[in-house]
C-alpha positions in Angstrom: 25.5 -16.2 -12.2 25.5 -12.9 -10.5 22.8 -10.6 -9.0 22.6 -6.9 -9.9 20.6 -4.2 -8.3 18.9 -1.2 -10.0 17.6 1.0 -7.2 15.8 4.3 -7.1 17.5 5.4 -3.9 21.0 5.3 -2.4 20.0 3.6 0.9 18.9 0.4 -0.8 21.9 0.5 -3.0 24.2 0.9 0.0 22.6 -2.0 1.8 22.9 -4.3 -1.1 26.5 -3.3 -1.7 27.2 -4.3 1.9 25.7 -7.7 1.1 28.0 -8.0 -1.9 25.5 -7.2 -4.7 26.7 -4.7 -7.4 24.3 -2.2 -8.8 23.4 1.3 -9.9 21.1 4.1 -8.8 18.7 5.4 -11.4 16.1 8.2 -11.0 14.8 8.8 -14.5 13.3 6.6 -17.2 16.4 7.0 -19.4 18.7 6.0 -16.6 16.6 2.9 -16.0 16.5 2.0 -19.7 20.3 2.4 -19.9 20.9 0.3 -16.8 18.6 -2.5 -18.1 20.3 -2.4 -21.5 23.7 -2.9 -19.8 22.3 -5.8 -17.7 20.8 -7.5 -20.8 24.2 -7.4 -22.5 26.0 -9.0 -19.6 25.5 -12.7 -19.8 27.0 -13.3 -16.3 24.0 -11.6 -14.6 21.2 -14.0 -13.8 19.0 -12.0 -11.4 18.2 -8.3 -11.5 16.8 -6.8 -8.4 14.6 -3.7 -9.0 13.0 -1.5 -6.4 9.2 -1.6 -6.6 9.0 2.0 -7.6 10.2 1.1 -11.1 7.5 -1.5 -11.5 4.9 1.1 -10.6 6.3 4.0 -12.6 7.7 2.2 -15.7 5.7 -1.1 -16.1 6.2 -1.0 -19.9 10.0 -1.3 -19.6 9.9 -4.0 -17.0 7.1 -6.1 -18.5 8.7 -6.1 -21.9 11.8 -7.8 -20.5 9.8 -10.2 -18.3 7.7 -11.3 -21.2 10.3 -11.6 -23.9 13.4 -13.0 -22.1 14.0 -15.9 -19.8 17.2 -14.5 -18.3 17.9 -12.4 -16.4 15.1 -12.9 -13.9 13.7 -9.6 -12.8 12.6 -9.4 -9.2 10.9 -6.4 -7.6 12.0 -5.7 -4.0 10.6 -3.2 -1.5 12.8 -0.3 -0.7 13.5 1.5 2.6 9.9 2.8 2.6 8.5 -0.7 2.6 6.3 -2.4 0.2 3.8 -0.5 -1.9 1.5 -3.5 -1.9 -1.6 -4.1 0.2 -1.3 -6.4 3.2 -3.4 -9.1 1.5 -1.9 -8.9 -2.0 -1.1 -12.6 -2.1 -4.7 -13.6 -1.2 -6.2 -11.2 -3.7 -3.8 -12.4 -6.4 -5.0 -16.0 -5.8 -8.6 -14.9 -5.8 -8.2 -13.2 -9.2 -6.1 -16.1 -10.6 -8.3 -19.0 -9.7 -11.5 -17.5 -8.6 -11.5 -19.0 -5.1 -12.1 -16.9 -2.0 -9.7 -17.8 0.7 
């Protein structure tokens, strides 16, 4: 199975291309929707890398695929600006999930 990148910027796309990962650059909701549709139709793609910006700006598109499909696996990655998450996001996630303060 192959990996595929859907990025919101050319820098992340270029870096992943140098690593051998195919992909596209999308800036608008319609471009993201079209790219996701293309990926869903390609059975050889097992992992889709998405820059975190898409998860923040278009959670409805991303969550729909995550909840309804087993493959491909959607993974949000930080882009060249770094992660948009707080430093303790894992700890706060665990706190919310199980109610224990770490």
